[in-house]
C-alpha atoms as a printed R data frame, in Angstrom:
   type eleno elety resid chain resno        x       y       z
1  ATOM     1    CA   MET     A     1 -133.796 -22.809  98.226
2  ATOM     2    CA   ASP     A     2 -135.645 -25.669  95.713
3  ATOM     3    CA   LYS     A     3 -132.292 -27.478  95.367
4  ATOM     4    CA   GLN     A     4 -131.348 -27.298  99.777
5  ATOM     5    CA   THR     A     5 -134.987 -29.249 100.228
6  ATOM     6    CA   GLU     A     6 -134.359 -31.695  97.158
7  ATOM     7    CA   ILE     A     7 -131.141 -32.742  98.938
8  ATOM     8    CA   LEU     A     8 -132.323 -32.607 102.147
9  ATOM     9    CA   THR     A     9 -135.537 -34.634 100.726
10 ATOM    10    CA   GLU     A    10 -132.672 -37.219  99.453
11 ATOM    11    CA   LEU     A    11 -130.873 -37.230 102.642
12 ATOM    12    CA   LYS     A    12 -133.750 -38.310 104.627
13 ATOM    13    CA   LYS     A    13 -134.402 -41.128 102.114
14 ATOM    14    CA   GLY     A    14 -131.113 -42.685 102.366
15 ATOM    15    CA   HIS     A    15 -131.208 -42.403 106.263
16 ATOM    16    CA   ASP     A    16 -135.217 -44.221 106.280
17 ATOM    17    CA   GLU     A    17 -133.355 -46.886 104.757
18 ATOM    18    CA   VAL     A    18 -130.621 -47.370 106.205
19 ATOM    19    CA   ARG     A    19 -132.587 -47.443 109.248
20 ATOM    20    CA   GLU     A    20 -134.864 -49.916 108.075
21 ATOM    21    CA   THR     A    21 -131.585 -51.843 106.933
22 ATOM    22    CA   LEU     A    22 -130.126 -51.819 110.480
23 ATOM    23    CA   ASP     A    23 -133.584 -52.835 112.178
24 ATOM    24    CA   LYS     A    24 -134.026 -55.914 110.151
25 ATOM    25    CA   MET     A    25 -129.714 -56.529 110.826
26 ATOM    26    CA   VAL     A    26 -130.977 -56.291 114.568
27 ATOM    27    CA   GLU     A    27 -134.383 -58.477 114.245
28 ATOM    28    CA   ILE     A    28 -132.029 -61.602 112.358
29 ATOM    29    CA   LEU     A    29 -128.813 -60.852 115.112
30 ATOM    30    CA   GLU     A    30 -131.445 -61.101 118.234
31 ATOM    31    CA   LYS     A    31 -133.404 -64.675 116.259
32 ATOM    32    CA   ILE     A    32 -129.421 -66.054 116.008
33 ATOM    33    CA   LEU     A    33 -128.174 -65.125 119.576
34 ATOM    34    CA   LYS     A    34 -131.500 -66.188 121.281
């Protein structure tokens, strides 16, 4: 069970990082396209 929790925590962390990067990319694209 602990291993599962550890894996899920890592996945969530990775997901959050991807989300953050995408948000930044969208922000930059919006500035460029205005």
